[in-house]
N, C-alpha and C positions, 0 to 999 in steps of 0.2 A: 063558819068557813074553816076554822082551825081543825075541828074534829073531822070534817069531811076530808081535808087534806091528809090528816093522820091515818084515817081509815083507808083512804086511797093508797097510801104508801104501803101499809101493812098488807092490804089485799093484793096489790101487784107483786109483792115479794112472795106471798104465800103461793101464788100461782106460777112462780118460777121466773118472773122477770128479773134480769140482772140488777144488782143493787144500784149501779150507776144510772141505769135507765129509769128505775123506779123513783129514785130521789129527784132526778131531773124532771120527770113527768109531773111530780108533785109541785115543784117550783114553777114550772112553765104554766101549768093549769092555774095555780094560785095567783100568779102575777096577771094572767089573762083575765081572771075573774074578779080582780080587785080594782075598784075605781081609783082613778088618779095615778095608776101605775102603767108603765108601757113595757112591752116585751124586751126591748134592748137592755133594760135594767138587769135582766137575768145574766146576760153575757158579761155585763160590766161588773157585777158582783162576783161572778166566777173568777174574772181576772184579778179583782181586788183580793180575793181569798188566797190566790197563789202568789201574789206579789208580797212575799213574806221572807225575811232573812232566815227565820227559824226553819223554814221548809227546805233550805239548802242542805240540811243534814240528811234528808230522806234519801236522795239518790246515792249519796256517799255510803250510807249504811246498807242499802240494797246491794250496791256493787260489792262492798266488803263481804257481805254474806255469801254472795255468789262465788267470789274468789276463794273464800275459806272452804266452801263446800267442794269446789272443784279441786282444791289442793290436797284432799284426802285427810284433812285435819280431823274429821269426825271419826275415822277409823283409829287414829292414834289415841283420841280421847276415850273411845270405848275400851281399847286395850288397857289403857292406864286405869280406868275405872274398874275393870275386871281384876286387875292385880291388887287394887286397893281394897275392894269389898267382896270380891268373888268367892272368898273362902267362907263367907257367912252362909247360913241357911237362906235359900232363895237368892243366892249370890248374883245370878244373872239379872234378876229383877232389880236388886239394889244397884247393880252396876249401870243398868239402863237409866235409873233416876240420877245417879251421880254424873253420868255422861251428859244427860240433858241439862243439868245444872251448869256444868262447865261449858258446854257448847252454847248455852244461852248467853254466856259472856262474850261470844264472838259473832253469833249469827244475827241476833236482834229480831228474829222471826220465829214464831211458834210453829208455823208450817214447815219451815226449813229444819227446825230442831226435830220435830216429830218424824218427818220423812227420812232425814239423814240417819238418825239413831235407829229407827225401826228397820230400815233396809239392812243394817248391819247386825242388829241384835235379835230380831224376831226369828230369822232362820235358825240361829243357834238355840234359842229358847224352845222352839218347836222340836228340834232334835233331842233336847233334854227332857221332853215330856210335858212342857208347859202347855196349857190350854191356849190355843190361838186367840180366843176371845179375851182372855185375861191379859195376854201380852199386848194385844192391840189397844185395849182400854187403858192399861197402865202407861204405855209410851205416849199415847195421845194426850193423856192428862199431864204427864211429865213434860210434854212439849209446850204446854202453856207457860212454863217457866221461862221460855225463850222471849216472851213479851213482858216479863216482870223484872228479871235480873237484867241490868243494863249491859249493852245498849238495847233499845227497844223501838221498833218502828211504830208500834201502836202509840207509845208515849210521844213520839215525834208528831204523829197525827193529832193526838189529843192536845198536846201543848200548843200547836199552831192554831187549833180551833178555839181553845179556851184562853189563849194568851198567857200561858203559864210557863215558867222557865223549864226548858227541856232538860238542862243539866240537873236541876233540882229534882225533877221527876226520876231521872236515871238513878240518882243517889238514893232517893226514897224507896226505890224498888229492891235494894240490896237485901235488907232484912226480910221483907215479906217473901221474896223469891226463895231465899234459903229455908224459911219456915215451911213453904209449900213442899219443897223437896224432902225435908225431914218428916213432914206429915204423911207424905206418900210412902216413905220407908217404914214408918210406924204401921201404916195400913198393911203393907206387905208382911210385916212381922205378925200381925193379927191373922192374916191368911194362913200362916204356917201352922196355926193351931187347929185349923178346920180339917176334918177327916177327908173331905173330898179333894184335897190338894196335897197328896203325899210327895209330889215332885218338888214342892217348895221346901220340904224338910231335908232335902239332899244337900250335902256340902261337897265342894270340889277342891280338894287339896287344902293347903293351909297358907297363911300369910308368910311371905318371904321378903325380907328386907333387900336381898340381892335382886330379886325380880322387880321390886319397886324401883330400885336404883337404875336398872337397865331400862325400864319403861320410861323413867324420867329423862334419860338421855335422848330419847326419841320425841317425847311429848313436850318438853319444857318450852320450846318456841310457841306452841299452841297455847300453853297455859299463860304465857306472857301477854297474849292478846288482850284479855280483859284487864290485866294489871295495867297495861299501857293506857287503855281507853279510860278506865275508871280512875286510875292514879293521876292521869293528866288533868282530868276534870277536878278531882279533889284538890290537887295542888295549885290549880289555877294556871297551869302552863298553857292550856288551850281550852276553848269553849267546846260545847257538845257538837257543834257543826264542824269545827276543826278536828275534833276527835274522829269524826266519820272519815275525813280525808286521810288522817294518819292511819286509821284501820285499813283503808283501801291499799295504801302503800305497803303496810306491813304484811297484809295477806298476799299481795302480789310477790313480794320478795320471798316469802316462805314457799309459795307454790312454785316459783320458778327455780330457786336456787337451793332451798333446804330439802323440802320433800320431793321436789322435781316431778310433781304430778301435773303441773301446768306447762304447756309449751306455748311458744309465741303464736303458733297457728290456732291455738284454742281461744285466744283473747277476743277475736271478733264475735264468736258465739256467746262468750260470757258477757261481753258488753251488750250484745243484742238482747239477751235474756234480761239483763238489768234495765235496759231502756224500756222494754215492754212492761215489766213489773212497775217501774217508776211511773210510766204513762197511765197504767190502770189505777194505781193508788192516787196519783195526782188528779185524775179525772173525778174520782169519787170525792176527794177533798174539795175540788172546785164546785161541783154541783151541791155538795152538802153545805158549803159556805153560802152559796146563793140562796138555797132553800132555808138555811138558818137565818139569813137576813130577813127573808120574807116572814118567817115565823116570829121574829122579833118585831117586825113592822105590825104584824097582826096581834101583838101582845101575848104571844105564846109563853114567853118567859114569865111575864107577870101572872098569867093564869096558872102555870106550873107552881109558882111561888105561893099563890093563894091556896092551891090544892094541898101542898105540903104543910102550909101553916095551919090549915083546917084540921089536919090529922095530928100534928104535934108541934110544940115549940122548942123541943129539946134537940140540940144539934146531933147527938148520938142517934136518937130515934129517926131523925131526918135522913141521916146516912143509911140507916137500916132500911127505911122505906124505899129510898132510891135504889139500894142494892136489890131488894126484892123485885121491884118493878123491872129493872134491867135484866135480871136473871130470867124472870118469867117471860118477858118479851123475847129474850135471846133464844128461848127454846122453840120459837115459832118463826122468827125472821133472822136475817143476818145480824150477828152481834155487833159488827162494825157499824152498821147503819144505826143501831140503837145508840151506840156510843156517840156518833156524830150528831144525831138529832138532839140528844140530851146534854151535850157539852155546853152550849151557850146558857141553857137554863141552870145547869149545875154551878157554873161559875157565878151566876147571879145569886144563887142560894148561899154560896160560900161568903159572899160579901155581906149579905143581910144577916146571917147567923154567926159570922165570925169563925167559920170552919176553915181550917188550914187548907190552902189550895193544893198542897202536895198530898195531904191525906185524901181529899176528894178525888184527885187524879188517880191515886193508887187504887182506891175503892172502885172507880169506874173501869180502870184497866183490868183489874181482877175479875169484875163482873163480866167484862167483855170476853175474857179468856174462859171463864166458866161456861158462858154461852157457847163458846166454840166447841165444847165437848158435851153440850146438853142435847140429847135426842129430842125431836127427830132431825132438826137442822144443825148438824154438828160437823163442820168441815174437817176438823182434825180426826174425828172418828172415821170418816170416809177415807182419809189418807192412809191411816194405819190398817184399816180393814182390808183395803186393797193389797197392801204389802203382806199381811198375815194370811190372805186368801181364806177368810172365814166369813160366815154370815153376819150381817149387821145386827140381827137379833142376838147372836151369841155375845157380841161386844157389848150390847146394851145391858145384858145381865150383869156384867162386871163393872161397868163404868160408874155406877151410882155410888159405890163405896169410895172410889177415888175422888169423885166430885164432892162427896161429903167432907173428905179430908181437906180439900182446897177451900170449901165453903167455911169450915171452922177457922181456917187461917184468916179468911176474909173477915169473919166476925171478930177475930182478935185484933185485926187492923182497925176496925171500927171502934172497938172498945178501948184500945190502947193507942192513942194517936202518935206517941213518940216512936213507935215501930216504923212509921213511914215519914216522920217529920224531923227526928233528931239529927240524923246524918246530914240532910241537905241544909238545915239551918245552922248546924255547927260549922260546916265548911264553907257555905255560901253566904251566911249571915241572914 
């Protein structure tokens, strides 16, 4: 029964059925076909999954991201990044990565990160001779940092499914997120040595302290966003859920009174956009929770544990196996579905093998984001390809090197647990 349900879910996703309907179909069919279970249980388990205090953070961070995008904050961050690293070879490429890293600290969404940065940077990169496929692949991969550096909506979803501290996951993502950004910048540097990319060896001006100071006058409120969110959690002033509410208020004040890009008449549209997004994500979480309960009832978690145990008893190897399975599956089906399906089994494995839950969470979130740029089902690539107005095949040629850089950071997180565990345990105990 378990394998039938698993194949059914993969098959429906491969033929294009939306993730929410695919997971719901699996749960509905599974309950209907299981003796001693009745169909109303599915609705009951959906409600139980959403009846969670930790999930209150989700709508707050979605709304905060929408407000920050509408406030024009992304433009200020891109300009600041260009002043900071634009004088280097491939300065525009480096600036796009730095802007993604900073914007990640306020958006919480890889899709928002990639689309906001790409819409500003890609046209400029193309005017300066950058290959559209290179630009789209780079910014899509840099956009994954949006779900690794706190805050992160993916971490909220995973934390609620796996019953892991969301604040701890946020803190655990700081170092891996920075390392991903640095790895992408090193990859860009390697590109500058290749003969087919002369545009990357061009420099634009030189670094000026005066220009940096002028840019800081405009961008400092945006830079304070992640400081307030992460600093508040680190200091214990507020929880991750309360941080979402603070981020909403801060973004609203900036958009209305500082950058003045948001008008009162814009708020209904922003709120409606956030409600639609919250409803979509909540629906997926609800059906995933119900289907996850069914999988637990059918002893899927025990089966996954036996499978992993049969391959290795070493915790590091177990994390490596989980990462390989998730990345491979993420190339064919929606990576969020893979994360939600494996979350209950993953937390069971952490208990049995003594793996730190924050390390497991970061590994799964990073695998989820690598899946988001892994062809052929790569939603972030579709976003940036449309903005760059190039062929999907052209983007595919370039994305593999950036994926390799992020995968190497993932391997480092697996081999060196303190990269993802020291900060949360130091500040949260």
